[in-house]
ZATI-675014 format. One line per 5 residues: for each residue x, y, z of N, C-alpha, C. Coordinates in steps of 0.1 Angstrom, whole numbers, plus 2048, in hexadecimal, padded with zeros to 3 digits. Layout:
<sites>
X:Y:Z:X:Y:Z:X:Y:Z; ...
</sites>
This chain:
<sites>
853:9FC:F78:859:9F3:F6F:85C:9F9:F62; 853:A03:F5D:855:A0A:F51:858:A19:F54; 85F:A1F:F4B:862:A2D:F4D:856:A36:F4B; 84D:A32:F41:841:A39:F3F:836:A30:F3A; 82A:A35:F3B:81E:A2D:F37:81F:A29:F29
825:A31:F20:826:A2E:F12:82F:A22:F0F; 837:A1E:F19:83F:A12:F17:839:A05:F1D; 82D:A06:F22:826:9FB:F28:823:9F0:F1D; 822:9E4:F22:820:9D9:F19:813:9DB:F11; 808:9DF:F17:7FC:9E2:F0F:7FE:9EC:F04
804:9F7:F07:805:A02:EFD:80F:9FD:EF2; 81A:9F8:EF6:824:9F3:EEC:81E:9E8:EE3; 816:9DF:EE9:810:9D5:EE1:806:9DB:ED7; 7FE:9E4:EDC:7F4:9EA:ED4:7FA:9F2:EC8; 804:9FA:ECB:80B:A02:EC1:811:9F9:EB7
818:9EF:EBB:81F:9E6:EB2:815:9DE:EA9; 80A:9DA:EAF:800:9D3:EA7:7FA:9DD:E9C; 7F7:9E9:EA0:7F2:9F2:E96:7FC:9F5:E8B; 808:9F7:E8E:813:9F9:E84:814:9ED:E7B; 814:9E1:E81:815:9D5:E79:80A:9D3:E70
7FD:9D5:E74:7F2:9D3:E6C:7F2:9DE:E61; 7F5:9EA:E64:7F6:9F5:E5A:801:9F1:E4F; 80C:9EC:E54:817:9E9:E4A:813:9DD:E42; 80D:9D3:E48:808:9C7:E40:7FD:9CB:E36; 7F4:9D3:E3A:7E9:9D8:E31:7EF:9DF:E25
7F9:9E7:E28:7FF:9EF:E1D:806:9E5:E13; 80C:9DB:E18:813:9D1:E10:809:9C7:E09; 7FE:9C5:E0F:7F4:9BC:E09:7EB:9C3:DFF; 7EC:9D0:DFE:7E3:9D7:DF4:7E5:9D2:DE6; 7F1:9CE:DE2:7F4:9C9:DD5:7EC:9BC:DD2
7E7:9B5:DDD:7E0:9A9:DDB:7D1:9AB:DDD; 7CD:9B8:DDF:7BF:9BC:DE1:7B9:9B4:DED; 7C0:9B3:DF8:7BB:9AC:E04:7C1:9B4:E10; 7B9:9B3:E1B:7BE:9BA:E27:7C3:9AF:E31; 7CA:9B3:E3B:7CF:9AA:E45:7C4:9A1:E4B
7B9:9A7:E4F:7AE:9A0:E54:7A9:995:E4B; 7A7:999:E3E:7A3:98F:E34:7AD:984:E32; 7BA:988:E32:7C5:97F:E30:7C5:974:E3B; 7C3:978:E48:7C3:96F:E53:7B8:965:E52; 7AC:96A:E4E:7A1:961:E4C:7A4:957:E41
7A9:95C:E35:7AC:953:E2A:7B6:949:E2E; 7C1:94D:E35:7CB:944:E39:7C6:939:E42; 7BF:93D:E4C:7B9:933:E55:7AF:92A:E4F; 7A7:92F:E46:79E:927:E3E:7A5:91D:E35; 7B0:921:E30:7B8:918:E27:7BD:90C:E2F
7C0:90E:E3C:7C5:903:E44:7BA:8FB:E4A; 7AE:900:E4B:7A2:8F9:E51:797:8FA:E47; 799:8F7:E3B:78E:8F8:E30:782:8F0:E34; 776:8F4:E30:76A:8ED:E32:766:8ED:E41; 766:8F9:E47:762:8FA:E55:756:904:E56
750:904:E61:745:90E:E63:74A:91C:E66; 742:925:E65:745:933:E68:748:935:E76; 740:92E:E7F:742:92F:E8D:750:929:E91; 754:91E:E8B:762:919:E8E:76D:922:E89; 76B:928:E7D:775:931:E78:776:93E:E81
76A:942:E86:76A:94E:E8F:773:94C:E9B; 772:940:EA0:77A:93D:EAC:789:93C:EA8; 78C:937:E9D:79A:935:E99:7A1:943:E96; 799:94C:E90:79F:959:E8C:79C:964:E97; 795:960:EA1:792:969:EAD:78A:975:EA8
780:973:EA0:777:97D:E9C:769:97A:EA0; 761:985:EA3:753:983:EA6:74B:980:E99; 73F:97A:E9A:738:976:E8E:735:981:E84; 730:98D:E89:72E:998:E7F:73A:99C:E77; 746:99D:E7E:752:9A1:E78:756:997:E6E
756:98A:E72:75A:97F:E69:750:97F:E5D; 743:981:E5F:73A:981:E54:73D:98B:E49; 741:997:E4E:745:9A2:E45:751:99E:E3D; 75B:998:E44:767:994:E3D:764:989:E33; 75C:97F:E37:759:975:E2D:751:97A:E21
748:983:E23:741:989:E18:74A:98F:E0E; 754:996:E13:75E:99C:E0A:766:991:E03; 76B:987:E0A:773:97C:E04:76A:975:DFA; 75D:973:DFC:755:96D:DF3:752:975:DE6; 751:982:DE8:750:98B:DDC:75C:98A:DD3
768:988:DDA:774:987:DD2:777:979:DCD; 76D:970:DCF:76E:962:DCA:779:95B:DD1; 77D:95E:DDD:788:957:DE4:783:94C:DED; 776:94D:DF1:770:943:DF9:761:940:DF4; 75C:935:DF8:74E:932:DF5:747:92E:E02
73A:930:E03:732:92B:E0E:729:921:E08; 729:915:E0E:720:90A:E0A:717:906:E16; 70B:902:E13:702:8FE:E1E:708:8F2:E25; 706:8F2:E32:70B:8E7:E3A:700:8DC:E3A; 705:8D0:E36:6FB:8C5:E34:6F5:8C1:E41
6FD:8C3:E4C:6F8:8BE:E59:6EF:8C9:E60; 6F2:8D6:E5D:6EA:8E1:E63:6E7:8EB:E59; 6DB:8EC:E54:6D8:8F5:E49:6D8:904:E4D; 6D9:906:E5A:6DA:914:E5F:6E8:91A:E5D; 6F2:912:E5B:6FF:918:E59:706:913:E4C
711:919:E49:718:917:E3D:726:910:E40; 72B:909:E36:738:904:E37:741:90D:E2E; 74C:911:E32:755:91A:E2A:75F:912:E23; 761:916:E16:76B:910:E0E:774:91B:E08; 781:918:E07:78A:921:E00:789:91D:DF1
789:926:DE8:788:923:DD9:796:921:DD4; 797:91D:DC7:7A4:91C:DC1:7AB:92A:DC0; 7A3:934:DBD:7A8:941:DBD:7AD:946:DCA; 7A6:942:DD5:7AB:945:DE2:7B8:93E:DE6; 7B9:931:DE2:7C5:929:DE4:7D1:92F:DDC
7CE:933:DD0:7D9:939:DC8:7DE:946:DCE; 7D4:94E:DD3:7D8:95B:DD9:7E0:958:DE6; 7DC:94E:DEE:7E4:94B:DFA:7F2:947:DF6; 7F3:93F:DEC:801:93A:DE8:80A:946:DE3; 804:951:DDE:80B:95C:DDA:80F:965:DE6
806:966:DEF:808:96F:DFB:812:969:E05; 811:95D:E07:81A:957:E12:829:95A:E10; 82F:957:E04:83D:95B:E03:83F:96A:E03; 836:971:DFE:837:980:DFF:838:985:E0D; 82F:980:E15:82F:984:E24:83B:97F:E2B
841:973:E27:84D:96E:E2D:858:979:E2B; 859:97F:E1F:863:989:E1D:860:996:E25; 853:999:E26:84F:9A5:E2E:853:9A3:E3C; 851:997:E42:855:995:E50:864:994:E51; 86B:990:E47:87A:991:E48:87E:99F:E4B
878:9A9:E44:87B:9B7:E46:877:9BB:E54; 86B:9B7:E59:866:9BB:E66:86F:9B6:E71; 873:9A9:E6F:87B:9A2:E7A:88A:9A4:E79; 88E:9AC:E6F:89C:9AE:E6D:8A4:9B2:E7A; 8AF:9AC:E7D:8B7:9AF:E88:8B3:9AA:E95
8A8:9A2:E95:8A3:99C:EA2:8A7:98E:EA2; 8B0:98A:EAC:8B4:97C:EAD:8A9:972:EAF; 8AA:966:EAA:8A0:95C:EAB:89C:959:EBA; 8A6:95A:EC3:8A3:957:ED1:899:962:ED6; 89B:96E:ED2:892:979:ED6:884:977:ED1
883:973:EC4:876:970:EBE:86F:965:EC5; 877:95A:EC9:871:94F:ED0:86C:953:EDD; 874:95C:EE4:86F:961:EF1:863:969:EF0; 863:972:EE6:858:97B:EE3:84B:973:EE1; 84C:968:ED9:841:95F:ED6:83C:959:EE3
845:954:EEB:841:94E:EF8:83A:958:F01; 83F:964:F02:839:96F:F0A:82B:972:F05; 829:973:EF7:81C:976:EF2:812:96B:EF5; 817:95E:EF3:80E:953:EF6:80A:953:F05; 813:956:F0E:810:957:F1C:806:962:F1F
808:96E:F19:7FF:979:F1A:7F1:975:F15; 7F0:96E:F0A:7E3:969:F05:7DC:960:F0F; 7E4:956:F14:7DF:94D:F1D:7DA:954:F2A; 7E2:95D:F2F:7DE:965:F3B:7D1:96D:F39; 7D0:973:F2D:7C3:97A:F29:7B7:971:F29
7B9:965:F22:7AF:95B:F21:7AA:957:F2F; 7B4:954:F38:7B1:950:F45:7AA:95B:F4D; 7AE:967:F4B:7A7:972:F52:798:974:F4D; 796:972:F40:789:972:F3B:780:967:F41; 786:95B:F42:77F:94F:F47:77B:952:F56
783:958:F5D:780:95B:F6C:775:966:F6D; 774:96F:F63:76A:979:F64:75D:975:F5F; 75C:969:F59:74F:965:F54:746:95F:F5E
</sites>
């Protein structure tokens, strides 16, 4: 199906992901935030006042990794942790005004960055690419479920 192993779906996806993250991190440096931190901040802004466990599922991070990211965001005063009234063993996460303001600065900036990245790719191709990625994710999730 492919001329060489380097052109396989897994290798191309991995290489593209690494390039994309590196490019985004370089562009996000001006905001003093990394791609991982940005994703957590963005998702928290849409689901404010949720538990760390729920956020971990949304951003697809394990608990220790998410804790590290949240610690950094909290030190930057972009989020706050508040005790959960229903369960004192866990916290409820809140985005701060500073976090919301940063999100509002970054979103249009990243729209411009993605315009550069997606330049010359017809919308039909992007729609198909999205469908293929969603199918790959579903297939991987199904394969995990069968192996448990």
